C-alpha positions in Angstrom: 0.0 0.0 0.0 3.0 2.3 0.5 3.7 2.3 -3.2 0.1 3.2 -3.9 0.1 6.2 -1.6 3.5 7.3 -2.9 2.1 7.5 -6.4 -1.1 9.2 -5.2 0.9 11.7 -3.1 3.0 12.5 -6.1 0.0 13.5 -8.2 -1.5 15.5 -5.3 1.9 17.2 -4.8 1.9 18.2 -8.5 -1.3 20.1 -7.8 0.1 21.7 -4.7 3.2 22.7 -6.7 1.0 24.2 -9.4 -0.8 26.3 -6.8 2.6 27.6 -5.5 4.4 28.3 -8.8 1.5 29.1 -11.2 3.1 27.8 -14.4 2.5 30.1 -17.4 0.6 32.4 -15.0 -2.3 30.0 -14.8 -4.0 30.3 -11.4 -4.6 27.1 -9.4 -8.3 27.9 -8.7 -9.0 28.5 -12.4 -7.4 25.2 -13.3 -9.1 23.4 -10.5 -12.6 24.7 -11.5 -12.0 23.6 -15.1 -10.7 20.2 -14.2 -13.5 19.5 -11.7 -16.1 20.7 -14.2 -14.7 18.3 -16.8 -14.6 15.4 -14.4 -18.0 16.2 -12.8 -19.9 16.7 -16.0 -18.3 14.2 -18.4 -15.6 11.8 -17.1 -17.2 10.8 -13.8 -20.6 10.1 -15.3 -18.9 7.9 -17.9 -17.1 6.0 -15.2 -20.3 5.7 -13.0 -22.3 4.5 -16.0 -19.6 2.0 -17.0 -19.2 0.6 -13.4 -22.9 0.3 -12.5 -24.0 -1.1 -15.9 -21.5 -4.0 -15.5 -21.3 -4.5 -11.7 -23.3 -7.1 -9.9 -26.0 -5.3 -7.9 -27.9 -6.9 -5.0 -28.3 -6.8 -1.3 -24.7 -5.7 -0.8 -25.6 -2.5 -2.7 -28.4 -1.7 -0.2 -26.1 -2.6 2.7 -23.3 -0.3 1.4 -25.7 2.6 1.0 -27.4 2.1 4.3 -24.0 1.8 6.1 -22.6 4.9 4.5 -25.8 6.9 5.2 -25.7 5.9 8.9 -22.1 7.0 9.2 -22.8 10.4 7.7 -25.9 11.1 9.7 -24.5 9.9 13.1 -21.3 11.9 12.6 -23.2 15.0 11.5 -25.3 14.7 14.7 -22.1 14.3 16.8 -20.4 17.3 15.2 -23.5 19.4 15.8 -23.5 18.5 19.5 -19.7 19.3 19.7 -20.0 22.7 18.0 -23.2 23.5 19.8 -22.0 22.8 23.3 -18.2 22.4 23.5 -17.4 25.3 21.1 -20.0 27.9 21.9 -17.6 30.6 20.8 -17.7 29.4 17.2 -19.9 31.6 14.9 -22.8 29.9 13.1 -21.0 30.0 9.7 -17.9 28.4 11.3 -19.9 25.7 13.1 -21.9 25.0 9.9 -18.8 24.6 7.8 -17.1 22.3 10.3 -20.2 20.1 10.8 -20.2 19.5 7.0 -16.5 18.8 7.1 -16.9 16.2 9.9 -19.9 14.4 8.3 -18.9 14.0 4.6 -15.9 12.0 3.4 -14.0 12.5 0.1 -15.5 9.2 -1.1 -15.0 9.7 -4.8 -12.2 12.2 -5.5 -9.9 10.3 -3.1 -11.8 7.2 -2.1 -12.2 5.8 -5.6 -8.5 5.9 -6.6 -7.5 4.5 -3.1 -9.9 1.6 -3.4 -9.0 0.9 -7.0 -5.3 0.9 -6.4 -5.4 -1.2 -3.2 -8.3 -3.6 -3.8 -8.6 -3.7 -7.6 -11.0 -2.5 -10.2 -14.0 -4.3 -8.7 -14.0 -1.9 -5.7 -14.8 1.1 -8.0 -18.5 0.0 -7.7 -18.2 0.2 -3.9 -16.8 3.7 -4.1 -19.5 4.9 -6.5 -22.4 3.4 -4.5 -21.0 4.7 -1.2 -20.8 8.2 -2.5 -23.7 8.6 -4.9 -26.3 6.6 -3.1 -25.5 8.1 0.3 -22.8 10.8 0.7 -23.6 13.1 -2.3 -27.3 12.5 -2.0 -27.3 13.5 1.7 -24.9 16.4 1.1 -27.3 18.0 -1.5 -30.4 17.4 0.7 -29.7 17.2 4.4 -26.4 19.1 4.0 -28.2 21.9 2.2 -30.9 22.0 4.9 -28.1 22.3 7.5 -26.0 24.8 5.7 -28.9 27.2 5.0 -29.7 28.2 8.6 -26.0 28.4 9.6 -25.2 30.7 6.7 -26.6 34.0 5.5 -27.1 33.7 1.8 -30.9 34.3 2.0 -31.3 31.8 -0.9 -34.4 29.6 -0.9 -34.0 25.9 -0.3 -34.2 23.6 -3.3 -32.7 20.2 -2.2 -34.6 18.2 -4.9 -33.5 20.7 -7.5 -29.9 20.3 -6.3 -30.1 16.5 -6.7 -31.6 16.7 -10.2 -28.6 18.8 -11.3 -26.0 16.1 -10.5 -24.8 14.4 -13.7 -23.1 11.4 -12.0 -26.3 10.7 -10.1 -28.2 10.6 -13.4 -25.5 8.3 -14.8 -26.0 6.1 -11.7 -29.7 5.9 -12.1 -29.4 5.0 -15.8 -26.6 2.5 -15.1 -28.6 0.7 -12.4 -31.7 0.6 -14.7 -29.7 -0.9 -17.6 -28.1 -3.4 -15.3 -31.3 -4.6 -13.8 -32.9 -4.8 -17.2 -29.9 -6.9 -18.4 -29.3 -4.7 -21.3 -26.0 -5.6 -22.9 -23.3 -3.0 -23.1 -22.2 -2.5 -26.7 -18.5 -3.0 -27.1 -17.9 0.3 -29.0 -19.8 2.3 -26.4 -18.1 0.4 -23.6 -14.7 1.2 -25.1 -15.6 4.9 -25.2 -16.7 4.8 -21.6 -13.4 3.1 -20.6 -11.4 5.9 -22.4 -13.3 8.6 -20.6 -13.2 6.9 -17.2 -9.4 6.5 -17.5 -8.9 10.2 -16.9 -11.0 10.4 -13.7 -8.4 9.2 -11.1 -5.3 11.2 -12.2 -7.4 14.4 -12.7 -9.2 13.9 -9.4 -5.9 13.7 -7.5 -4.3 16.6 -9.3 -7.4 18.7 -8.7 -7.3 17.7 -5.1 -3.7 19.0 -4.8 -4.8 22.3 -6.5 -7.4 22.8 -3.8 -5.1 22.2 -0.8 -3.9 25.4 0.8 -2.7 26.6 4.1 -3.9 30.1 5.2 -2.3 32.6 7.5 -3.6 32.4 11.0 -4.9 28.8 10.7 -2.9 27.7 13.7 -5.1 29.9 15.9 -8.1 27.9 14.9 -6.5 24.4 15.1 -8.6 23.5 18.2 -11.8 24.1 16.2 -10.7 21.8 13.4 -9.3 19.0 15.4 -12.7 17.5 16.2 -13.4 17.3 12.5 -10.1 15.3 12.0 -10.8 12.9 14.8 -14.4 12.3 13.6 -13.5 11.9 10.0 -10.3 9.8 10.2 -10.9 7.8 13.4 -14.5 7.7 14.6 -16.3 7.4 11.3 -14.3 4.3 10.1 -14.7 2.7 13.5 -18.5 3.3 13.3 -18.7 1.9 9.8 -16.6 -1.1 10.8 -19.1 -2.0 13.5 -22.1 -1.2 11.3 -20.8 -3.3 8.4 -20.8 -6.3 10.7 -24.3 -5.6 11.8 -25.7 -5.5 8.3 -23.6 -8.5 7.1 -20.9 -6.9 5.0 -17.7 -9.0 5.2 -14.4 -9.7 3.5 -13.1 -7.3 1.0 -16.4 -5.4 0.8 -16.1 -4.5 4.5 -12.5 -3.4 3.9 -13.7 -1.2 1.1 -16.5 0.5 3.1 -14.2 1.1 6.1 -11.6 2.7 3.8 -14.3 4.9 2.3 -15.3 6.0 5.7 -11.7 6.8 6.6 -11.3 9.3 3.8 -10.6 12.9 4.6 -13.2 15.6 4.4 -15.1 16.0 1.1 -13.8 18.6 -1.3 -17.2 19.3 -2.8 -18.5 20.6 0.5 -16.7 23.9 -0.1 -19.2 24.6 -2.8 -22.0 24.7 -0.2 -19.8 26.8 2.1 -19.4 29.4 -0.7 -23.0 29.2 -1.7 -24.5 29.6 1.8 -21.7 31.9 3.1 -20.3 29.5 5.6 -16.6 29.7 6.7 -14.9 28.5 3.6 -11.5 29.1 5.0 -11.9 26.8 7.9 -13.5 24.2 5.7 -10.5 24.3 3.4 -8.3 24.0 6.5 -10.2 20.8 7.5 -9.8 19.4 4.0 -6.1 20.1 3.9 -5.3 18.9 7.4 -7.4 15.7 7.2 -6.0 14.9 3.7 -2.4 15.3 5.0 -3.0 13.1 8.0 -4.9 10.5 6.0 -1.6 9.4 4.5 -0.9 8.0 7.9 -4.3 6.8 9.0 -5.5 5.1 5.8 -2.7 2.5 5.7 -3.3 1.9 9.4 -7.0 1.2 8.8 -6.2 -0.9 5.8 -3.9 -3.1 7.9 -6.4 -3.3 10.8 -9.4 -4.4 8.8 -7.5 -7.2 7.1 -5.9 -5.7 4.1 -2.4 -6.7 5.1 
Protein backbone atom coordinates (compact mmCIF):
# COMPACT_ATOMS: atom_id res chain seq x y z
CA UNK A 1 0.00 0.00 0.00
CA UNK A 2 3.00 2.31 0.54
CA UNK A 3 3.73 2.32 -3.20
CA UNK A 4 0.10 3.22 -3.93
CA UNK A 5 0.14 6.18 -1.57
CA UNK A 6 3.51 7.31 -2.91
CA UNK A 7 2.06 7.47 -6.43
CA UNK A 8 -1.09 9.23 -5.24
CA UNK A 9 0.91 11.68 -3.10
CA UNK A 10 3.05 12.52 -6.13
CA UNK A 11 -0.03 13.48 -8.18
CA UNK A 12 -1.46 15.52 -5.29
CA UNK A 13 1.95 17.17 -4.82
CA UNK A 14 1.92 18.19 -8.50
CA UNK A 15 -1.31 20.06 -7.84
CA UNK A 16 0.13 21.71 -4.72
CA UNK A 17 3.24 22.72 -6.68
CA UNK A 18 1.05 24.22 -9.41
CA UNK A 19 -0.77 26.32 -6.78
CA UNK A 20 2.57 27.62 -5.49
CA UNK A 21 4.43 28.32 -8.76
CA UNK A 22 1.54 29.07 -11.17
CA UNK A 23 3.14 27.82 -14.44
CA UNK A 24 2.46 30.13 -17.40
CA UNK A 25 0.64 32.42 -14.98
CA UNK A 26 -2.35 30.05 -14.77
CA UNK A 27 -4.01 30.31 -11.36
CA UNK A 28 -4.63 27.10 -9.41
CA UNK A 29 -8.28 27.92 -8.69
CA UNK A 30 -8.96 28.52 -12.38
CA UNK A 31 -7.37 25.20 -13.32
CA UNK A 32 -9.14 23.38 -10.49
CA UNK A 33 -12.58 24.66 -11.49
CA UNK A 34 -12.03 23.64 -15.09
CA UNK A 35 -10.75 20.19 -14.20
CA UNK A 36 -13.49 19.51 -11.66
CA UNK A 37 -16.07 20.68 -14.18
CA UNK A 38 -14.69 18.31 -16.80
CA UNK A 39 -14.60 15.38 -14.37
CA UNK A 40 -17.98 16.16 -12.80
CA UNK A 41 -19.93 16.68 -16.03
CA UNK A 42 -18.29 14.22 -18.43
CA UNK A 43 -15.62 11.85 -17.12
CA UNK A 44 -17.15 10.81 -13.79
CA UNK A 45 -20.62 10.15 -15.27
CA UNK A 46 -18.92 7.95 -17.87
CA UNK A 47 -17.12 6.00 -15.16
CA UNK A 48 -20.28 5.70 -13.05
CA UNK A 49 -22.33 4.47 -16.01
CA UNK A 50 -19.63 1.97 -16.99
CA UNK A 51 -19.24 0.63 -13.44
CA UNK A 52 -22.91 0.33 -12.50
CA UNK A 53 -23.97 -1.06 -15.86
CA UNK A 54 -21.54 -3.97 -15.49
CA UNK A 55 -21.27 -4.53 -11.72
CA UNK A 56 -23.35 -7.12 -9.89
CA UNK A 57 -26.04 -5.35 -7.88
CA UNK A 58 -27.89 -6.93 -5.00
CA UNK A 59 -28.34 -6.78 -1.27
CA UNK A 60 -24.75 -5.66 -0.77
CA UNK A 61 -25.60 -2.48 -2.68
CA UNK A 62 -28.36 -1.72 -0.17
CA UNK A 63 -26.06 -2.59 2.73
CA UNK A 64 -23.29 -0.33 1.42
CA UNK A 65 -25.67 2.61 0.95
CA UNK A 66 -27.37 2.14 4.33
CA UNK A 67 -24.04 1.81 6.14
CA UNK A 68 -22.64 4.91 4.45
CA UNK A 69 -25.78 6.94 5.20
CA UNK A 70 -25.75 5.93 8.86
CA UNK A 71 -22.12 7.01 9.17
CA UNK A 72 -22.81 10.42 7.65
CA UNK A 73 -25.91 11.10 9.75
CA UNK A 74 -24.45 9.91 13.07
CA UNK A 75 -21.27 11.92 12.60
CA UNK A 76 -23.24 14.98 11.51
CA UNK A 77 -25.27 14.74 14.71
CA UNK A 78 -22.15 14.28 16.83
CA UNK A 79 -20.42 17.25 15.20
CA UNK A 80 -23.54 19.38 15.76
CA UNK A 81 -23.45 18.52 19.47
CA UNK A 82 -19.72 19.32 19.71
CA UNK A 83 -19.98 22.72 18.04
CA UNK A 84 -23.24 23.50 19.78
CA UNK A 85 -22.04 22.83 23.34
CA UNK A 86 -18.23 22.41 23.46
CA UNK A 87 -17.37 25.31 21.12
CA UNK A 88 -20.02 27.88 21.92
CA UNK A 89 -17.63 30.64 20.84
CA UNK A 90 -17.73 29.44 17.23
CA UNK A 91 -19.89 31.56 14.94
CA UNK A 92 -22.77 29.92 13.10
CA UNK A 93 -20.98 30.05 9.70
CA UNK A 94 -17.92 28.43 11.30
CA UNK A 95 -19.94 25.75 13.07
CA UNK A 96 -21.93 24.97 9.93
CA UNK A 97 -18.80 24.58 7.81
CA UNK A 98 -17.10 22.30 10.32
CA UNK A 99 -20.19 20.13 10.81
CA UNK A 100 -20.23 19.52 7.05
CA UNK A 101 -16.50 18.79 7.06
CA UNK A 102 -16.93 16.24 9.85
CA UNK A 103 -19.87 14.44 8.25
CA UNK A 104 -18.92 13.97 4.59
CA UNK A 105 -15.86 11.99 3.42
CA UNK A 106 -14.03 12.46 0.14
CA UNK A 107 -15.52 9.19 -1.05
CA UNK A 108 -15.00 9.65 -4.80
CA UNK A 109 -12.22 12.16 -5.46
CA UNK A 110 -9.85 10.32 -3.12
CA UNK A 111 -11.76 7.22 -2.13
CA UNK A 112 -12.18 5.84 -5.62
CA UNK A 113 -8.47 5.95 -6.55
CA UNK A 114 -7.46 4.54 -3.14
CA UNK A 115 -9.86 1.61 -3.42
CA UNK A 116 -9.03 0.86 -7.03
CA UNK A 117 -5.29 0.92 -6.39
CA UNK A 118 -5.38 -1.16 -3.21
CA UNK A 119 -8.25 -3.59 -3.79
CA UNK A 120 -8.65 -3.73 -7.57
CA UNK A 121 -11.05 -2.45 -10.20
CA UNK A 122 -14.03 -4.30 -8.69
CA UNK A 123 -13.98 -1.86 -5.74
CA UNK A 124 -14.85 1.10 -7.96
CA UNK A 125 -18.45 -0.03 -7.66
CA UNK A 126 -18.25 0.23 -3.87
CA UNK A 127 -16.84 3.75 -4.05
CA UNK A 128 -19.52 4.87 -6.52
CA UNK A 129 -22.38 3.39 -4.48
CA UNK A 130 -20.99 4.66 -1.17
CA UNK A 131 -20.78 8.18 -2.54
CA UNK A 132 -23.68 8.63 -4.94
CA UNK A 133 -26.29 6.56 -3.11
CA UNK A 134 -25.45 8.06 0.30
CA UNK A 135 -22.84 10.80 0.68
CA UNK A 136 -23.56 13.09 -2.29
CA UNK A 137 -27.31 12.52 -2.00
CA UNK A 138 -27.25 13.48 1.68
CA UNK A 139 -24.89 16.41 1.06
CA UNK A 140 -27.26 17.98 -1.46
CA UNK A 141 -30.36 17.37 0.67
CA UNK A 142 -29.67 17.16 4.41
CA UNK A 143 -26.39 19.06 4.01
CA UNK A 144 -28.15 21.90 2.23
CA UNK A 145 -30.85 22.02 4.89
CA UNK A 146 -28.12 22.27 7.54
CA UNK A 147 -26.02 24.85 5.68
CA UNK A 148 -28.94 27.19 5.01
CA UNK A 149 -29.74 28.21 8.63
CA UNK A 150 -26.05 28.36 9.59
CA UNK A 151 -25.24 30.68 6.67
CA UNK A 152 -26.57 34.03 5.54
CA UNK A 153 -27.15 33.72 1.81
CA UNK A 154 -30.89 34.30 1.96
CA UNK A 155 -31.28 31.77 -0.86
CA UNK A 156 -34.38 29.59 -0.91
CA UNK A 157 -33.97 25.88 -0.28
CA UNK A 158 -34.23 23.56 -3.28
CA UNK A 159 -32.74 20.19 -2.18
CA UNK A 160 -34.58 18.21 -4.87
CA UNK A 161 -33.51 20.67 -7.53
CA UNK A 162 -29.91 20.29 -6.35
CA UNK A 163 -30.09 16.52 -6.68
CA UNK A 164 -31.56 16.72 -10.17
CA UNK A 165 -28.57 18.79 -11.29
CA UNK A 166 -25.96 16.12 -10.45
CA UNK A 167 -24.75 14.44 -13.70
CA UNK A 168 -23.08 11.45 -11.95
CA UNK A 169 -26.32 10.72 -10.09
CA UNK A 170 -28.25 10.59 -13.37
CA UNK A 171 -25.55 8.31 -14.76
CA UNK A 172 -25.95 6.09 -11.69
CA UNK A 173 -29.73 5.86 -12.14
CA UNK A 174 -29.37 5.00 -15.84
CA UNK A 175 -26.59 2.50 -15.13
CA UNK A 176 -28.61 0.70 -12.44
CA UNK A 177 -31.68 0.59 -14.69
CA UNK A 178 -29.73 -0.88 -17.62
CA UNK A 179 -28.07 -3.36 -15.26
CA UNK A 180 -31.34 -4.57 -13.75
CA UNK A 181 -32.93 -4.83 -17.20
CA UNK A 182 -29.94 -6.92 -18.36
CA UNK A 183 -29.31 -4.66 -21.34
CA UNK A 184 -25.96 -5.64 -22.89
CA UNK A 185 -23.27 -2.99 -23.08
CA UNK A 186 -22.22 -2.48 -26.73
CA UNK A 187 -18.48 -3.01 -27.13
CA UNK A 188 -17.95 0.27 -29.01
CA UNK A 189 -19.82 2.29 -26.38
CA UNK A 190 -18.06 0.38 -23.60
CA UNK A 191 -14.68 1.22 -25.10
CA UNK A 192 -15.60 4.90 -25.24
CA UNK A 193 -16.71 4.84 -21.59
CA UNK A 194 -13.44 3.15 -20.62
CA UNK A 195 -11.42 5.86 -22.37
CA UNK A 196 -13.32 8.64 -20.61
CA UNK A 197 -13.19 6.87 -17.24
CA UNK A 198 -9.41 6.46 -17.46
CA UNK A 199 -8.94 10.20 -16.90
CA UNK A 200 -10.95 10.37 -13.70
CA UNK A 201 -8.39 9.20 -11.13
CA UNK A 202 -5.31 11.25 -12.17
CA UNK A 203 -7.36 14.40 -12.73
CA UNK A 204 -9.17 13.93 -9.40
CA UNK A 205 -5.90 13.65 -7.50
CA UNK A 206 -4.29 16.57 -9.33
CA UNK A 207 -7.38 18.74 -8.72
CA UNK A 208 -7.31 17.74 -5.05
CA UNK A 209 -3.75 19.03 -4.82
CA UNK A 210 -4.77 22.27 -6.51
CA UNK A 211 -7.41 22.77 -3.82
CA UNK A 212 -5.14 22.21 -0.81
CA UNK A 213 -3.89 25.39 0.80
CA UNK A 214 -2.65 26.63 4.13
CA UNK A 215 -3.87 30.06 5.21
CA UNK A 216 -2.26 32.58 7.51
CA UNK A 217 -3.60 32.37 11.04
CA UNK A 218 -4.93 28.84 10.72
CA UNK A 219 -2.91 27.68 13.72
CA UNK A 220 -5.05 29.90 15.92
CA UNK A 221 -8.10 27.86 14.87
CA UNK A 222 -6.52 24.43 15.11
CA UNK A 223 -8.59 23.53 18.19
CA UNK A 224 -11.78 24.11 16.19
CA UNK A 225 -10.70 21.83 13.37
CA UNK A 226 -9.28 18.95 15.44
CA UNK A 227 -12.74 17.46 16.23
CA UNK A 228 -13.38 17.26 12.47
CA UNK A 229 -10.12 15.34 11.95
CA UNK A 230 -10.83 12.94 14.83
CA UNK A 231 -14.38 12.27 13.63
CA UNK A 232 -13.46 11.93 9.96
CA UNK A 233 -10.29 9.85 10.23
CA UNK A 234 -10.90 7.81 13.39
CA UNK A 235 -14.48 7.73 14.61
CA UNK A 236 -16.32 7.35 11.29
CA UNK A 237 -14.34 4.31 10.07
CA UNK A 238 -14.74 2.73 13.50
CA UNK A 239 -18.49 3.30 13.32
CA UNK A 240 -18.68 1.91 9.78
CA UNK A 241 -16.56 -1.10 10.76
CA UNK A 242 -19.11 -1.96 13.45
CA UNK A 243 -22.12 -1.18 11.27
CA UNK A 244 -20.78 -3.33 8.41
CA UNK A 245 -20.76 -6.35 10.73
CA UNK A 246 -24.31 -5.62 11.84
CA UNK A 247 -25.67 -5.51 8.28
CA UNK A 248 -23.65 -8.49 7.09
CA UNK A 249 -20.87 -6.93 5.03
CA UNK A 250 -17.70 -8.96 5.23
CA UNK A 251 -14.42 -9.68 3.53
CA UNK A 252 -13.08 -7.27 0.95
CA UNK A 253 -16.38 -5.37 0.75
CA UNK A 254 -16.12 -4.53 4.45
CA UNK A 255 -12.52 -3.44 3.93
CA UNK A 256 -13.67 -1.18 1.09
CA UNK A 257 -16.46 0.53 3.05
CA UNK A 258 -14.19 1.09 6.07
CA UNK A 259 -11.57 2.69 3.83
CA UNK A 260 -14.26 4.87 2.26
CA UNK A 261 -15.34 5.99 5.73
CA UNK A 262 -11.71 6.77 6.64
CA UNK A 263 -11.28 9.26 3.81
CA UNK A 264 -10.58 12.93 4.61
CA UNK A 265 -13.22 15.64 4.36
CA UNK A 266 -15.13 15.97 1.08
CA UNK A 267 -13.78 18.64 -1.27
CA UNK A 268 -17.22 19.25 -2.81
CA UNK A 269 -18.49 20.61 0.52
CA UNK A 270 -16.67 23.87 -0.05
CA UNK A 271 -19.21 24.60 -2.82
CA UNK A 272 -21.96 24.66 -0.18
CA UNK A 273 -19.81 26.83 2.07
CA UNK A 274 -19.37 29.40 -0.69
CA UNK A 275 -23.02 29.22 -1.73
CA UNK A 276 -24.48 29.61 1.76
CA UNK A 277 -21.74 31.89 3.13
CA UNK A 278 -20.28 29.51 5.64
CA UNK A 279 -16.63 29.70 6.74
CA UNK A 280 -14.93 28.46 3.57
CA UNK A 281 -11.46 29.15 4.99
CA UNK A 282 -11.87 26.78 7.92
CA UNK A 283 -13.54 24.19 5.71
CA UNK A 284 -10.50 24.34 3.43
CA UNK A 285 -8.28 23.96 6.48
CA UNK A 286 -10.22 20.85 7.54
CA UNK A 287 -9.84 19.36 4.05
CA UNK A 288 -6.11 20.13 3.95
CA UNK A 289 -5.31 18.86 7.43
CA UNK A 290 -7.43 15.71 7.18
CA UNK A 291 -5.99 14.92 3.73
CA UNK A 292 -2.41 15.28 4.99
CA UNK A 293 -3.03 13.09 8.05
CA UNK A 294 -4.93 10.47 6.04
CA UNK A 295 -1.63 9.42 4.49
CA UNK A 296 -0.86 7.95 7.91
CA UNK A 297 -4.31 6.82 9.04
CA UNK A 298 -5.50 5.12 5.84
CA UNK A 299 -2.70 2.52 5.75
CA UNK A 300 -3.33 1.86 9.44
CA UNK A 301 -7.03 1.20 8.79
CA UNK A 302 -6.17 -0.94 5.77
CA UNK A 303 -3.89 -3.10 7.89
CA UNK A 304 -6.36 -3.32 10.78
CA UNK A 305 -9.41 -4.41 8.77
CA UNK A 306 -7.47 -7.23 7.14
CA UNK A 307 -5.89 -5.70 4.06
CA UNK A 308 -2.43 -6.69 5.13
